[in-house]
N, C-alpha and C positions, 0 to 999 in steps of 0.2 A: 689244151681240145683247139681244133681253128673254129671258126666260127660257122662254116659252113658243116663240121661234123657234129656241131652240138646241135644244127639246123634238122639233120638229115635223124639224128637220135630222137630228140623230140617228136619227129612224123612218126616215124616207128615207134614209140611206144605210144603215142594218139591211136596210132590205126592200130594197135594191138587190145588197146581198151576198146575201140568201136566194134572190134570182132568178137572180143568177150561178151560187150552188152547183147550183140547179135544172137549170139549163139542161147546169150541166157533169157530173151524174149519170149520164147517158141515153148519155154518148161515154164511161164508164167502166165501162159494163156494168150499171150499179147500177140498181135498179127498186125504188123506195120507194112499197108499196102504201098508197094512203087507205083508211080503212073503209069508203068506196063501191065500192072494188077488191077487197076482201078477198071469197074464196069459200070456203066451209065445205069444207075437205077429207073429202072422203066416205068411205066406207068401199073402201079400196083394194083389198080381198082377192079380190075376184072381175073386178077390172078388166081385160079384154081387150084393148083399141083405144089407142094413144096417139096424135096427131095435134098440128100445130104447124100453126097458121094465121097468113098474115100479116094486117094491118091492115083490107085489102080483103076477108077471107073464104076465102082462096085458101090451098089446101093446099098450104106448104110441105114437112113430113115425115110418116113417117107408120112406126107399127112394131105388130109383135103380141107382145104380152107374153108369155111363155112363163117359167115356173115352173123354178126351178134348185134349190131347195130346200122341202120341206113335211117339218117337225116338229111335237112338241106346243109348242114353245117362239119356232120360227121360219117365217117363209114369208117367201121371198126369189122376184122376179120380174125380169125382165130383157125389154127389147126394143132391137134394132138400128133407128134413126129412118134413112130412106134418103128418096131424092126421087128424079125423072127427072133434076136437074143434080146438079151439084158436092157440096151441103150434106148433110151429116151429123150423127147423134145418138146418142146413148146415153141411153135411159131405168132406172131401178132404182128398184121399188118394196121395201121392207121392215118386215114388220111382226115385233114382236117380245113376247112374254107374258113379263113378268116375275115375278117371285117374288111379290110380293103380289097379284098375279093381274089387273092391269093391262096392256093392250095397247096398244103404241106405234106409230107407221107413219109411213114416210118416203116421200117421194118425191123422185128425184133427177133432172134430168133438164139433160143439156147439149149443146149442138149447139155447130157450125162451119159457115162457108162460107155462112151465109146472108147477106143485104144487112145492110152497115154501120150503125147506128143507127136500125134500122128496130125496130117494135112489133109481137111476136108475141104469140098465146093459144097456151097449152098445153089441150089438150081431152082427157079419159077417158072413154072410151064416151063420147061427143059432151055433154059435158059442160064446161063451161070451169072448168078447174082455178085456174088462175093467168095470167101472162105472164112475158114474159123482153122485155127490149132489147139488142140484139145490142151489140156494143163497134165500134169500128175497126176490128175483125180481122174480124166480123162474126160471133163468138163469144160467147154467153150460157151462163147455167145458171140453175136453179130449183130452191131449195132449200126443202121444205116439210116439218114435222114436227108432229104432235100424237097426242094421242089417239086410237087408236081406238074407233070407235062398233061392234065388234064384239066376241063373247063366243070365238072358233071360228074358224076356217077350215076349208077343205075338205083334209080328209087328216090335221087332227090329233087328236091323244087323246083 
C-alpha cells in the first residue's frame, strides 16, 4: 500500500472514530458547545424568569427566581422549575464578590423527566443562555461560570 493510501486510510478511521464519539455524547447527557453555540453569560443579578424550551420552541419548564441571600459579597437566587407534566428542575444563580473586587457568577440548571436524548434551550428573561441535552433517563444539567459584568447588585453595601 502506498504511503498516501495509508495516510488516507488513517484519516478515514480517525474521522469515523470522531463521528462515533460525537453521536455518543448526547446519549451520555454531554453537550459540547461550538463557538457558534456560545452565548455570552449576561448579568445574572437581576434575572427574574428561567424557562426551558424544546427544539421546537415549546415551553417545557418554567420558574420564577427568588433571592435567598443578599449581602455585600454574595447574591444567591433560586427557582424551582415546573411544568404541566412530570418534568421538574432546579435553577440556581450565585454571584460572589472576591477580595480583589472582581465578581464572578455561576448558573446551575438541573432538569429531570424530560424526553430522553432531546435538545433544550435555557432562556433567562427571554434570552437564550445555553443548551442542554437530556440523557437516556431524561435528565441533564447546565453549569455556566464566568466573570460578572456588574459592579454591584441590589441590596449590596
